N, C-alpha and C positions, 0 to 999 in steps of 0.2 A: 505494499499499498504506500509505503515511504518513496520510493522508488517511481512510482506511478504519478505522484503528486510532484516531486520534483520533475520528470517528463513533462508533463501537464504545465506547470510552472514557466518552465525554459521555453516551450511550445507556443503558451501565451504571450510570452514576454516579447518573441521575436515577433512573432504575427501582429501583437496590438501597438507596438511602435513602428511598423513601417510605414513611410510615407509613400502614399499609393502611386506616385509617377515615378520615383526613383528606383534604383535596382541595378544590378550586375549580372552579366549572363556570360556561357559559355557553350559554344557547338562541340558536341561529343560523339566521335566517330565512332567506328565499330571496336574500338580499343576498350570500351565499356565491356563488351562482351568477351573480348577474347583474353582480357587479362583481369576478370573478376576474380575473389571479390575484391580485390585492393584498389580496384580503380573506381569502384562505387563506395568505399570509405574515403576515399581521399576527395571525391566529390562532394560528399556530406561534410567534410570537414571542411571544405574550401571555402564557403561563407558565401559562394554566387548565390543568389536568389534565385535564378531560373537557369534551366537548361535545354537544349534542342538538340535533340536525337536525330544524328544524321545518319543516314537518311531512309525514307520511305519511297520506293519506286512503284510507280502504278504502270503494269504491264500491258500489251494491246488487249488482253482478254479481262483486264480491270483487276487481276491478281497483284496484291502487294507484296513486295519483295524487300529483301536488302543484303547487300553483298551477298548475292546468289542464292539466298535462301528465302523459302516461302513463309511470309507472315500472314496472310488470310487468302482464302482461295474459296471461289463458290458460297461466300457468305459465311465461311469458316475459319475460327482463329487456329491455325495449324502449328505455329511456330513453336511449341513447347515441345514438338517431337524434336526438333532439332536444337533448339535453347530451353533446356526445361527449368532455368533459372531466371529468364527473361522478367517474368513477370512478377515474380517476388522483389527483382533487383531494381526495376523501376519504382516498387511501391517503396521500397529502402530508403530512395532518395528523398522522400517528402516525409519519412518517419524520423521522430526525435533519436538522436541530437542532429539538426541540420539547420540550414537557413535558408534550403529551395522550397520554393513555394510554388514555383509553377513549371510544368514540364509541357514542352510543345515536340511535335514530331515535324522534320523538314522534308518538303516535297520539292525536289529540283536541285539546282546546281550546275556548273560547268559542263556542258555537254549531257545533259539529262535529258530526255525528252517527254517527261512524265506528264507536262503537262498539253503536249499534243497531242497524246493517247488518250486524256481526259478530256479534250475537245472533242475528239473522234466518238469518245463514249456517251457525252453528253448529248452529241447531235443525233446518234442513233438510240439511246435509249429514254436521256433526259436525266432526273435526278430522284425521281420519286421511289417510294420504297418497294418497288420491285427491280430497281437499276442495278446492277452488280457493283456501282460505286458507292450506293447507299449501304446494299447489303456487306460488303467487306468494311467499309469502315465503323458500320455498326458493331460488327465483330469485334474489332479491333476496340472499341471504347469499352464494349462490355467486357472484353477479357481485359483490360486494362485500364480501368477509369480513371486513376491518376494522370492518365495523359489530358492537358487541359487545352490546348491548341495545337494548329497546324501553322507552320511556318512557311509560307510561299515565297521560294527562291525561283522563281522562274527566270531564266536566262535566255529565253529561245523562243518562245511560242507567242505571247504578248497579244493573247485575244480575250479582251475585257468579258464579252459576251459570257462565253463558256466559264470562264473563271469567275464571276459573278456568280453565275448560277453552281458552280461548284462549292464556293464557300458559303452561299446563302443554305446548302445543304448540310455542310458541316455544321454550321451554327445551329439549324435544327436538331443534329445529332448531339449538340452540347461542346463542340471544338470552338474555342475564341481563333481567331485569324490575326497572325503577326506577318509583317510582309518584311523582306529583305533586299529592297532595291540596289542596283548600284547603277541603273541607268534608265533609259527609257520612261523620262517622268510622267508624261500624258497619259500610258498604260497605267502606271500605278494609282494615278490621280483617279482616272476613270474606275479602277478597281475598287478603291475605297470609297469613293462617293458612292458607287452602284451599291456597293454591300452593304453599308451603315444607311443606305436609304431603305434597303428590303428589311434590312436587321439591324436596327440602331446598336452603336457600340460593339457590332460584331468583329469589326476590325479594331483592335485597342492599343496596338503597339507598331509603330515603324522604327524599322532597324536599318539605317542607312550603312551601307558597306564604304569603308574608307581605306581599301586595300586592293592589290592586286586591280583588277580591269577598272574598279572604284577609287583608287589612290588618290586622285586628285579633286574626288567630291568635295566640296562644301556643304557640311551640316544645313547650314542655315538656309539652302536651296531646298529643302526637302521636309518643310514641315508641310502637313496636311490637317489643317485646321489645328483644335485642340487635342489631337492625338498626341501622346506622348512619343517623344523622339529619343531614340538612343542610338550612338553610332559605335562603329567596332574597327578594332584593329586585327591583326593577326599576331599571336605569339612569336613570330618568327621574323617578320619584316624589320625590326630594330631592337636592341635591347629593351628590357620592361620599362625603366624608368625613361626612356624618352616617349615611349607609348603613353604612359602616364600623365606626362607633361602634356603631350598632345591632348588627351581627354579632359585635363584641367582647363587647358584655351577653350575648348568645345564647350565647355561648362559656362564658362564666364561669358562667353563671346557669343555663344550661337543656339543658346537655350536648349542645350542637350542635357536631358535630365537622368541619362543613364547610359551604360556601355557594355561592350560586349566583347569576345575575343575569341576569333576562328585559330587553331582546332583544338581539342585536347584528342589527339591521337598517339601520343608517345609519352615518355617521362622525362623530356627534355628541357621541362619548365617546371614552377613549382606553383600549382594553382591556387593554396592558400596566400601566399605573398601578392600574387596579382589581384586576386580577389579584394583582399584587406585593403589595398593602394588604391584600387577602383571605390571600394566603398567609403573611403577617406573624402573621395571628390563629389560622388553622388549621395550626399547624406541621406540616410534612410529613418533617422530617430532625433526626436525635438527632445533635449534632456533639459528638462526645467528645473531640476533638484537634483543637481550632481554631488555623489557621495564621494567618488575616489577618483582620484585623477592621476592616469599613467602616462609614462613616457617611455619611448623607445631608445633613447639612452640615458647615459648616467646623468647625475648632477640635474636632472629634469631638463635636460635636451631633446631636441625634436618637437616637433608640433604635438601640443597635448591632447589627449582623450580622455573625456571625463564620461563615465558610467553612474546611473542612478542605481537606488538599490533592486535586487535582482540575482539571479541565478544566471552565469552565462557559460555555455558550452564553447568549445572551439570556432563551432561555426558563428556564434553569436558575437562572441569577441570580434571576428573578421567582418561581421556587419556592421560595427560601430569602427573599424578602420585598423584594428590591432591583429597582425599576424601572428601565428601560434609561435610560443616561444620567444617573442620580440620584446617583452616588458623588461626594461632595466633599472627604473627609478618610479616613486610614485608619492603619493600625497593622501592621506585618507583626513576627508575632514571633520570637523567635530563633530560629535555625536553618532558616528558609525565605527562597524568594526568590518574588517576583512578576513575571508579565509581564500587560500590558495591550494591550488593541486596541480603535479607534474603531469597529469594526463588527460585526455578528454573526460566528460561525463562524470567529474567530481570523482576521479579516481587516481589511482599512484600516491606518492607522499604529497602530505598534506601539513599545513602551516598557517595558522590563525595569529594575525598580526596584531601585536599589542599598542597600546597608547604612546608608548616611548618610541613605536615606530612609526608614528604619525606621519613623518616626513622622511623618506628614506632616500638618499641621493644614489646611494649603492645599494643592490639587493645581496650583495656578496654571493653565498653560493645559489641562491635563488635567481640570479640574473639570468635571463634567458632559459628559464623552465616552465613558466608558467603556461598551462593549457587550460586551464577551467576556472574559475574564481565564481564565490558568494561575497555578495555585499549586503551587508543588515543595518538596521538602527541596533545602537547599543542601549540595554536594557534601562529604561528609566528609574527615577526614585519610585516607592511606593506611593508617596505622599502622606507617610504616617510617621510620627515622631512620639517618641516616647519621655512625657514629662512628668515628675512628681505632683500629685495634685494638690491643690490648694485646700481641698476639706479633709479633716483627720478622717472621715468614716466612707465619703464615695466620692468618686469621678468620673468624667464623661468620656466616652470613646466616642469621637467623630470619625468618620469612614472617607477617604479622599481616593479618587483614583489615580491613576499614574500621571497625569497630567496636572495633578495637585486642585481637582475641582471635587467637591463634596458632595458626597453619595448619599448620606442620610440628613434627611430633614430633622429628625430628632435625635440628639446624643443619647447613646445608651449609658444606663448609668452603671458603673462597676466600681467595686471597693479598690482602693489602693493605687490607682495608676491611671492618668490622663494621657491620651491619645489624639496627638495632634499634628499638623502638618509643620516640620517634614524632616525626619531622619532616615538615613539610607539604610534600608536593611535587604535590598537585595542586589546582586551584582550587576 
């Protein structure tokens, strides 16, 4: 029961503090299946708030495939015969401890003809309940309801009419739509306008590619009304810091509220470091009552990150901009206490920080070791003091709460002692 409460509190803490438009995402290739379960755990600990599974291909007969393996055919989910862990792995991405709130599947990409096939199938069968597109995508949604949306990365077909019909069908099935353009703005404008006219807010995210063919895109040119705009880089086009600097410039100059990275398909880069750095830019939390301030350099150096009362797994720390094991100094505000652990999920070695350590310019053996933590308010005074009675025979007992407010309207008479605000008798 205790573990359940901790899990629920952490999940609630992340979800309740997310600002609706901000976020950080990553495209995920077949590496997630080939190197499971390690890849699933790294994604959960990363701090990314959404992932896009790349990719789902639509074949000529409407069969859904990926990397040559069949996902759905003839209205049935059959992927379990080839990938028996896939359903539980996708579900795990959104299961505490994690910061992932949204999962999209990507259709399209360079050299991918899925949308040409979709156009042919829409022209031949439409998008009603008997169509193969409807039946196969319904089977996928029923098998893996954790999939929230479909990411359109059309790079060759560009047919507005069939695209609007297809994504309208996907909305009916419960899929949101995100779009990932790199060129041909008139097509994307037509798709977004047509879809949201048919199904209001069905398209809720624009993700402009600023790499490869879209390397020279200016995000300012890709605003579609009030739909949140995210802009993306690759993990390989420059070093991480150069990409982070570019994202910061987009945030300040181009009204970009989130970022994404292409593509997690190997272990050549650190997901947690990227996500934490992106989350420092695209702020997701409004901290009105800071309790502890953390720094990634000794002697309170580097940009400070203040956290309120709560319980923070590795992913939650990243969502505030603190990468795993990066804390090197800290300041505990008056009235709060801090407990830290060396592993995710409040496990590993544990340390409770004392009042004498409220300002710690160097963490000694704990520098670069903190992976999860808990911040609490310190115990308050009971509001009850003990004083000798002024009467030889009886005394009044007046009860106060922890804030010093009187709870009893009428004093309780008792011989020998007067209980009055405020002697500290609790830790």
